[in-house]
C-alpha positions in Angstrom: 0.0 0.0 0.0 2.8 2.4 0.8 4.5 1.7 -2.5 1.3 2.7 -4.3 1.0 5.9 -2.3 4.6 6.8 -3.0 4.3 6.1 -6.7 1.0 8.1 -6.8 2.6 11.0 -5.0 5.6 10.9 -7.3 3.4 10.9 -10.3 1.4 13.9 -9.0 4.5 15.9 -8.1 6.1 15.1 -11.5 2.9 16.3 -13.3 2.8 19.5 -11.2 6.4 20.3 -11.9 6.1 19.6 -15.6 2.9 21.6 -15.9 4.5 24.5 -14.0 7.5 24.5 -16.4 5.2 24.5 -19.4 3.4 27.7 -18.3 6.5 29.8 -17.4 6.5 33.0 -19.3 8.8 33.3 -22.3 11.8 35.4 -21.4 11.8 38.9 -23.0 14.9 39.7 -25.0 16.6 42.7 -23.5 18.4 45.1 -25.8 22.1 45.5 -25.3 23.2 48.9 -24.0 26.8 49.8 -24.7 29.0 51.8 -22.4 29.3 54.6 -25.0 25.5 54.8 -25.2 25.3 55.1 -21.4 28.0 57.8 -21.4 26.1 59.7 -24.1 22.9 59.7 -22.0 24.8 60.8 -18.9 26.6 63.5 -20.7 23.4 65.0 -22.0 21.5 64.7 -18.7 24.4 66.2 -16.8 25.2 68.9 -19.4 25.3 72.6 -18.5 22.6 73.2 -21.1 20.0 71.6 -18.8 21.0 73.9 -15.9 20.7 71.3 -13.2 17.2 70.2 -14.2 15.7 72.2 -11.4 12.1 71.6 -10.4 9.6 73.6 -12.4 12.2 74.7 -15.0 11.8 74.1 -18.7 15.1 72.1 -18.7 13.6 69.6 -16.3 10.8 68.9 -18.9 13.5 68.5 -21.6 15.3 65.9 -19.5 12.0 64.1 -18.8 11.1 64.0 -22.5 14.6 62.8 -23.3 14.3 59.9 -20.8 10.8 59.0 -22.0 11.9 58.9 -25.6 15.0 56.9 -24.8 13.0 54.4 -22.8 10.6 54.0 -25.7 13.5 53.3 -28.0 14.5 50.5 -25.7 11.0 49.0 -25.8 9.9 50.1 -22.3 6.3 51.0 -21.9 5.3 53.9 -19.6 3.2 53.4 -16.5 0.0 55.4 -16.0 -1.4 57.7 -18.6 1.8 59.1 -20.0 4.6 57.8 -17.9 5.1 61.0 -16.0 4.6 61.5 -12.2 3.0 64.8 -11.3 3.2 66.3 -7.8 3.2 69.7 -6.2 6.5 71.2 -4.9 7.3 74.3 -2.9 10.1 76.1 -4.7 10.4 79.3 -2.7 10.4 79.7 1.0 11.3 82.7 3.1 12.5 82.5 6.7 10.3 84.3 9.2 11.4 86.7 11.9 
């Protein structure tokens, strides 16, 4: 009786393992990114022309659009409506007396 139970258990486990392997998602191919490409992106995002990408400045929007376009070129899909995260920020505070 124990041999039958052991064989049945082995058959069930084998079936579960093989079924589980059959439904694994197909790996997504990832594009290769070279060091010169990464350096190009860093050089642009850190460039003086973006003026530090301060909050609320037009240069910040330029950097965000650059990143969104670059992500799209690599096949990444944005989250949410347009891939941007919007929030309120206090940019000017004066000390009181």
